[in-house]
N, C-alpha and C positions, 0 to 999 in steps of 0.2 A: 775627211769622209766617204766614204765607198757608195760607190755610183749604185743606188738600187730603189724598189717604191718604196721603202719607209721613210717615212721623215722622223726628223729628230730635234727634239727643242736644242739640246747638247751642242754647242758647235765646237771646235778649234783653232783656234789663231797660230799657225806655224810658227811664225813669227815669235812668239814668244814660251813657245815651248820648247826647252831646253836638254827633252827626250832624259831625263832626270828617271822615270822609270814611278814615280810616286802612285800616279792615277793606276799602272797597269796592277798592284798589290791590292786596292779597294776596290776594283771592278764587282759586282757579286756573279756576273753574269761571263768573267774572260772574254770582254770585248773591246780591249784594246791592245794595240801591239805595240812599240816604239821599232823604227825601221830604219834605218840609217839616219840616225837620233832625232826622230821628230814621231812621236806618235801620233798612232791612225786608230778611227773606229770602225770597228766588223761592224756595219751598220743594224742587220737585222738578230746581233744579239742583244743589243744597246738596250733596256730599258726606261734610259731614259731617270734613271734615281737620282743623278747629279750629285753622284759621291764622288765622281772625276772633280766638277766645281770645288765644291766642300775641299778636298784637298789637295790639288793644284797649287803650290807654294810660286809661281809663276804669274801667277792667273791667265794661263796658255785655253782652259775648256773658260767658257761662259755661256748663257741662254739666250737661245733668239730673241730681241725682244722689239716692240711693235712700238708704233710712231704716237705719238697725241695726234696726230695730225689725220689717223684713222676712225675719230670721233665725229670729224667736220662728214663725212658720208655717210652720217646719218641724220633725219631731221631730230629723233626724239633716241636721247642717250642713255642707257642705263647701267651705275657699275653695282657689283654686285662684291663687297667686299669681303674677303673668308672672315671663319671667328679668330682666324691669325693674329687678324690684321692688329686686334685692338689689344694685343699684348703688347707688343710693339711701344707702347707710349707710356711713359711714370707720371704719376700720379692722373690716371688719369678713373673717374667714379660714375663717368658717363659717357655709353657710346656712340648718344646721339653728338656727343662733339666733333666724333672723326663720320658720321654716316653726314653733317651735317658743309661738315670741308668739304666734303668728295662733291656736293652738288656745286659748290662756290667754286671748284675748279675746272667746272666743265657739264659735270651733268648734270640732267636734268629729273633725274630719281635717281634712291638707291632701290634696293631688295637686300636683304640679306642672305647669304648662303645658311646661315643656320637658322634661316625657317629652312628650306628647303630640308636642314640634316633632325630639325624635329617631325616632320613628315616620314621622312623615309626612317629614323628608328619606329615610329608607333608601325611602318609597315615591316617592321622587322620582328617587332612584337608579335605579330599578326603572321608572320613568315613562317614564327619557329615552334607556333602553335600547330601547323599540322606534324602532323606523325609521319606523312611521307617522306618526310625531307631530311636529307645523307645528317650526317651528324661526323665530327664537329661542321657546323657552315662557318667560314669563312668571307668576312669582308673582302668586301669590293671596295669600297673605297677609296683605295689607294692604290690609283691607277698602275704605280711601279712595281708593285704588289705582285697587281692582275699580270703584267705581266714575264716578272717574274716567276708565275709559277707557270704559264701556258711552255714559256719555254725552257725553266728545268725542272720542274716539277708535273706534269702534265698528267699522271694519275692521279692531281688531286684538282681538276677542273670539274669532276662531279661537286664539288663540297662546294666552291664559290658561290656566295650568294646574288645572285643575275640581275640584282639592283643600279636602276642614277644612279651615279652618288648625290649628295644634294647638291653641288652647283649645276649637274643638271635639271635637276627639281627645279632649285631656285632663277632659275635663268626661264622654263619654260611658264612659269606660275607668274614669270615677271613682264615676259609678253603679253601673256596673256592679258594680264591690271593693267598695261598701260593700250590696250588696243581697246580697249572699254572705256578708257579715263580718257585720252586724248580723239580717236577715228582715226588714228591712223591705220594704215597697213602696215603688218609683219613684219617688210622686208624693209620698212622707214626704222622700223625702232633697232637703236643698238646694243645688244649683251654686252657689256666686259667685266672682265672673270678679274678680280686685283686677287693674282697669285702667290704663295710664300716656296712655291715649289716649281723644278721642271715638267715633269710627269706630266703635271695636269694640262700644261701647256700642249705637250703633245696630244693628252687626250681629247684635246678639240680639234685641231687640224688632222689627229686623223685617230678615230677613235677605234679599238678595238671589234666591237660586237652593236656598236651602233649604227647609223647608215649616214649621220651626221651629228653634230652638235648644236643645241640650245645657242653654243655661246660663239659671237661674232672677233670678239679683241677678247685680250688679255695684258694686263700691266704686273709686269714683281713687282712686289710688294717696296723689296730695295728700291725700285726706280721711280715710283711713285711716292713715296716715305719722306725726300726733304721739301717737294713742294707740299703734299697734303700739313707735313706737322706747322709749317708755316702757316699756314690757313687755318689753324687750331689754335695758334696762336691770340689770333688776330681776330674769334670770333667768341664774340661779348653776347650774343641769344641766340640757341640755338630752335631747330623744328624738329616735333617731335615725331622721328620718323621710326623709335629702336619698336620690334616688334619680333622677339625672339629673346625666348629666357635662358635658365641654365643648362637646359636639356641641347640644345642649340651650340650656346657657346661652346663647350664643355667638349664638343669636338673636335677645338683644335690641339689639347693635349691630348698624348696617349690615355685610352682608357675611359676618354668619355665618351665615345659609341656602344662602349660593351656595355659602362655603367647605365646608360639609360634603357636598356630591354627589361630592365627590373627582376634579376631573378643573378645567382649566383654564378653558375655555371658557367662561367668563359675564363679564358685569357686575355689580357690583350699584351705586348709585347711591338717596342721599338727599335733602332737601328736595323738596316739591312744585313749585318751578322748573325742577328738577335734569331731577326726574320725567318733567313733561312733556316735556323737551328729546328723552329718552332713548326718548319715544315717539313725539314725528315722526322722530326717523333712523329709528325701525324702520318704521313709514309707508312712509318712500323705503327703505327696504329695502338699507338703510345697515350693518346689523348683523348681516347672515344669515349670516354666517359663526361667530353664538357659539350653544351651545345650549340658554344660562337666561341670565335677565334677572331681576333681583331686585331691587325698588324700594319703596321704602320711604318714606312720602307726608313723615316727620316728619325736623327734620335729625338726623344721628346715627342713623339708624335708629328703633326704637322707644325708646332710653332717652331722646331727646327731645319724646315727646308731650306735645302739653299737658297733662299731667293727673299729670307726675311734678314734682318737687322741687328736682329738683338739675340743676346741669349738666350737655350731655350729652357731654361729652367728658371732664370729670369721672369721671362715671357706665361711660362704657368705658372707663375705665383701670382702676376701681376690677374691672369684671367682670373686665378680663381677668390681674386679679389673682388672682382666686378662681376662676378656670380652672384654675391651677398643684397646686389641691391635688384637682385631682378625674382624672377614669379619662374615657378618651375617647367611652363613652358606655355606657348602662345597657341601654337596651331597643331591642327589633328587632323586627318584623314575625313570626310565624312563617309565613308563606309569603312565595313569592316573586311571587307577583303581587299587586297591588293590589287590595283587599277591593274589594266595590260599597260600602258601610257608610261608606268613606273620601271617595269624593264624592257630586258637590251631588245632589242631588234632582232639582232644572230648568239645563238648559242657562241661559248667561247671553242675554239680551237686549238689545239695542240699548233707550238712553231717550232716544229723538227727540227732547225739547226744546228743543236747537238749533237744527233746523230751522224756515222763516220759513211752511212750507206743504208740507205731505200728497202735493199738486198740481206737477208738476213747473214747467208753465209757471207758475204763481202765483207761485212764490217765486222764477223767474228772474225776473220784475217786480218780487217785491220789495223781491230783491235790487238790480237795477238802481234803482229808488228810495233805499236805504240809500247807495248809492253816488254819488248826486248829491246826499244831506244831508250827507252826509259831507263831500262836497267843498263844499260851502258853510260847511262849522264850521270857526274856525280849526287845528285840531289839536292844540292845546295836552296835549291830554291833561291836563287838570289837575284835572280830580275837581269843581270846586265845580257840575256841575248835579248833581249827586247820580249817574253812570256813570264806572264805571271807564273812558274812554274816553271820543274822540266816532264811533268805532265804534258803542260801545254804546251809545250816546245816539241816534245813527241806527240804531240796532235798535231802539230804544224805541221812539223814533216813529215807526216801519212798525207797529209792532206797536200801537200808540194807548196805549202808555203813559207819553209824555212827550212835551211840545211843543220845539217850536226853542225857542219863549222859555224853556227851560230854561237856556241856554248862555246869559249873561252878558255874552257878548264879545261873542254874535249881537246881542242883545236890545241892546246901546249903540251898536250898529253901524249898526241898522238902523231904534230909536226916539228913542235921545237923540245925535243929528250933534255937538250941539256940545260936549255930556262925554264924549264916546267919546274910550277912552284904546286908541292905537293898539298893533296889534300890531309887532312886529317883524319886520318880510321877513320871514327866515330861517327865521320859526314858524310863515308862513302858507303853507298848497297854495294849491298853482297849478300849471296843467299841467304845468307844466317838472319841480318836484320830487314830481311824485307818484309 
C-alpha cells in the first residue's frame, strides 16, 4: 500500500502474493499494479470495492479486521446488523433468532440497519418530490460507488443524493435510544456494524463527506458468522427484537432500495462492470427520463459483498422468503421534509487522481505522448507488464512510474530480434485499425 493520507480497508499480504495479475484486470479504477513480482495498490485510486479480495486465488488481498476486544472499551455495546446478515442462514423464518444470538455474543442491545433503511427510503421519496433536483438522482448508499464517481465520473457529482446511508442513520438512532434508556454518556456507548463489504469499513474509518462516523467499530459477516451460527443453534427462546419490515430488509439485494420509492421510473444495477456502464450512460444523457438510479458495486447487491459467506443469489432467495413474515414498514420520518442531520456535513468533491496534470496545456501534451507510446505497444492488454492494459502502461510511462521495456513483447521486438516471437497481425495496432 502506498503511503498517503488515505485509509483503506483492503490490504495486501505480500507473502501470499504470487504476482499473478488477476487483480489488476478486475480493479475498476486501475488502482493495482504488479511490479517486481508483487502487486501494489495505488492508494489514491482505490475505492475499497473488494473486487481484488473476491478474485485473488491466493487470498493475498484481505480486509482489515476489528478484534472483539474492542467491545471491552465501552460500558454499553450495540450491534448493528446489516439486512444482508439474514440471508446467510438456511431455514430462517424469524430474524429474532439472529438478533437474540447477537446479544448472546456479548452485545447489550441490537439495532437493525434495516430500520435506518426504512427512514432513508421515506426521506428519498420526499426528496424526489422536489422539482429542483437534478435527475436522475443517484443513490449514495454504496460507498464504493460514491468513491468511484468522484474518481472516474466527477461530472455526475451533482446527481448524487447527499444523504447519510442507513448504517449511519441506524447508529445515530441507536445511540440516542441507549442514552435515554441507560443514562450513559454517548462516549460510553459503542456501536458496532456487522458489514457485508469492505467499502463500508472505509466509510466508517474515513468518511468522504462527513466529519466523522456514528459507528465505533465494525465486524465482517464472515468473521462473526461461525460464532453467531453456534449461538443460534443453541437458542431456544428468542427476544422480540425485530423492528423493521419488507422495505428495510429488501435493501440487502439489488433493486430493494429503488423499489421502496413507489415509482417505476428507476433503474437498479449491480456488479462493478455494470455500474460503470450505467454511469457512462448517465454521462451521455441517455437516462434522463429516469428519476432514480440505484447502483451496487457488488454482484446481486450487498448480498454479494466480499465479506459474506453465502452465494448472493441463494441469500437473495432466503431474504425473499423471510419477507412474507414481515409488515411493509415499521419506521417513518416524524416530519415531511428531510432533516439536516440526515444529510452529509460536506459536499462531495472530485478526487482528480486520473488527471495527468492540473495545467491544461501540459495535460494535452502528456495525452499526446500517451497515445504515441500506446500505438508503439502491441495492444494485447495481456497484463504481463504489470499494468491492466497497454493504455495503462502508457500512462504509467508518462507519469514516470514505468518503462516501455516493461512490455515483454516490445522488449523482444526491439532488443532481441533473433528470439522475437511475432504477434499475429490482427492483434497489432496499426494506423488502419486504431
